[in-house]
C-alpha positions as a printed NumPy array, in Angstrom:
array([[  4.885,  -0.581,  20.84 ],
       [  6.231,   1.976,  18.346],
       [  8.192,   0.869,  15.506],
       [ 10.36 ,   3.451,  13.624],
       [ 11.104,   1.905,  10.362],
       [ 12.043,   3.697,   7.155],
       [ 12.214,   2.537,   3.493],
       [ 10.598,   2.619,   0.09 ],
       [  7.394,   3.349,  -0.03 ],
       [  5.163,   2.924,  -3.463],
       [  1.901,   4.999,  -3.146],
       [ -0.702,   4.664,  -5.745],
       [ -3.164,   7.658,  -6.109],
       [ -4.907,   9.223,  -8.935],
       [ -5.357,  12.437,  -6.556],
       [ -2.311,  14.545,  -7.001],
       [ -3.173,  16.644,  -4.096],
       [ -3.715,  13.8  ,  -1.612],
       [ -0.262,  11.927,  -2.728],
       [  1.518,  15.425,  -2.179],
       [  0.18 ,  15.116,   1.348],
       [  0.898,  11.398,   2.089],
       [  4.405,  12.209,   0.512],
       [  5.05 ,  15.12 ,   2.785],
       [  3.911,  13.099,   5.877],
       [  5.56 ,  10.   ,   5.075],
       [  8.613,  11.91 ,   3.855],
       [  8.973,  13.664,   7.378],
       [  9.174,   9.823,   8.698],
       [ 12.293,   9.232,   6.747],
       [ 10.354,   7.121,   3.812],
       [ 11.558,   7.449,   0.305],
       [  8.405,   7.715,  -1.793],
       [  7.774,   6.731,  -4.968],
       [  4.408,   7.657,  -6.955],
       [  2.207,   5.889,  -9.346],
       [ -0.909,   7.318, -10.888],
       [ -2.509,   3.528, -11.703],
       [ -2.048,   0.403, -10.559],
       [ -0.556,  -0.872, -13.614],
       [  2.051,   2.126, -13.576],
       [  2.745,   0.815,  -9.892],
       [  3.34 ,  -2.725, -11.167],
       [  6.164,  -1.609, -12.92 ],
       [  7.603,   0.645, -10.754],
       [  7.17 ,  -2.407,  -8.079],
       [  9.175,  -4.975, -10.301],
       [ 11.999,  -2.07 , -10.873],
       [ 12.237,  -0.177,  -7.613],
       [ 11.352,  -3.035,  -5.339],
       [  9.478,  -1.029,  -2.637],
       [  9.7  ,  -1.909,   1.299],
       [  5.85 ,  -1.323,   1.21 ],
       [  2.895,  -0.349,  -1.34 ],
       [ -0.28 ,   1.815,  -0.357],
       [ -2.845,   1.558,  -2.995],
       [ -6.544,   2.398,  -3.595],
       [ -8.86 ,  -0.293,  -4.787],
       [-10.115,   1.64 ,  -7.698],
       [ -7.658,   2.757, -10.58 ],
       [ -7.5  ,   2.667, -14.183],
       [ -6.972,  -0.224, -16.595],
       [ -6.17 ,  -2.823, -13.199],
       [ -7.339,  -2.436,  -9.784],
       [ -5.537,  -2.559,  -6.91 ],
       [ -6.992,  -5.577,  -5.875],
       [ -5.214,  -6.959,  -9.053],
       [ -2.141,  -5.212,  -7.976],
       [ -2.224,  -7.247,  -4.781],
       [ -2.831, -10.486,  -6.612],
       [ -0.093, -10.187,  -8.966],
       [  2.2  ,  -8.79 ,  -6.352],
       [  1.53 , -11.928,  -4.036],
       [  2.081, -14.823,  -6.847],
       [  5.108, -13.328,  -7.774],
       [  7.757, -14.992,  -5.846],
       [ 10.067, -11.993,  -5.689],
       [  7.383,  -9.46 ,  -4.227],
       [  5.463, -11.882,  -2.035],
       [  6.59 , -10.614,   1.267],
       [  6.051,  -6.937,   0.107],
       [  3.721,  -5.519,   2.617],
       [  0.616,  -4.057,   0.872],
       [ -1.788,  -1.189,   2.161],
       [ -5.404,  -1.137,   0.568],
       [ -7.405,   2.345,   1.027],
       [-11.234,   2.   ,   0.237],
       [-14.234,   4.13 ,   0.699],
       [-16.071,   0.822,   1.441],
       [-16.111,  -0.404,   4.972],
       [-18.206,  -3.867,   4.746],
       [-16.794,  -7.088,   6.232],
       [-16.973,  -8.271,   2.657],
       [-14.726,  -5.868,   1.205],
       [-11.983,  -6.45 ,   3.988],
       [-12.165, -10.179,   3.406],
       [-12.008,  -9.656,  -0.276],
       [ -8.687,  -7.562,   0.112],
       [ -7.057, -10.156,   2.406],
       [ -7.731, -12.902,  -0.361],
       [ -6.155, -10.75 ,  -2.875],
       [ -3.171, -10.387,  -0.951],
       [ -3.615,  -7.197,   0.703],
       [ -2.123,  -6.917,   4.401],
       [ -4.111,  -4.011,   5.62 ],
       [ -7.506,  -2.455,   4.299],
       [ -7.653,   1.114,   5.522],
       [-11.137,   3.074,   5.282],
       [-11.092,   6.573,   3.944],
       [-11.191,   8.934,   5.023],
       [ -8.207,   8.484,   6.869],
       [ -5.597,  10.58 ,   8.718],
       [ -1.962,  10.538,   8.101],
       [ -1.11 ,   9.085,  11.533],
       [ -3.656,   6.059,  10.359],
       [ -1.919,   5.572,   7.502],
       [  1.717,   5.291,   9.117],
       [  0.162,   2.792,  11.644],
       [ -1.154,   0.738,   8.919],
       [  2.006,   0.618,   7.316],
       [  3.75 ,  -0.446,  10.034],
       [  1.151,  -2.783,  10.999],
       [  1.648,  -4.476,   7.466],
       [  4.8  ,  -4.576,   7.863],
       [  4.961,  -6.253,  11.569],
       [  2.449,  -8.65 ,  10.078],
       [  4.605,  -9.469,   7.017],
       [  7.738, -10.028,   9.183],
       [  5.626, -12.22 ,  11.358],
       [  4.528, -14.2  ,   8.644],
       [  8.035, -14.268,   6.916]])
């Protein structure tokens, strides 16, 4: 089943090149993209812009992607925002920890833009089902 869903996505990446590639691809699908270079900056943007989904790396200066997930999932106004966590680590314990912190999908690097779009759609579906 294919779902066409567009909205605002907050992407937390410290790599400008990776952010530009993701933004271009998701922008072609109709998403409005917000960029944060750290989880702390993402938190500020999320509270102000209220994105429809968040894509974050685990490793981030000052605050990890896991801490960002945990904070947003505790905050009543952001509990239902789907979060995709991206990481280089592909161990079951990392997937489990991401879920415990509030991530809806755990995506292992390297991934294609199509993998990311699928992960966002999956996270959105999962959040809608649980609502």
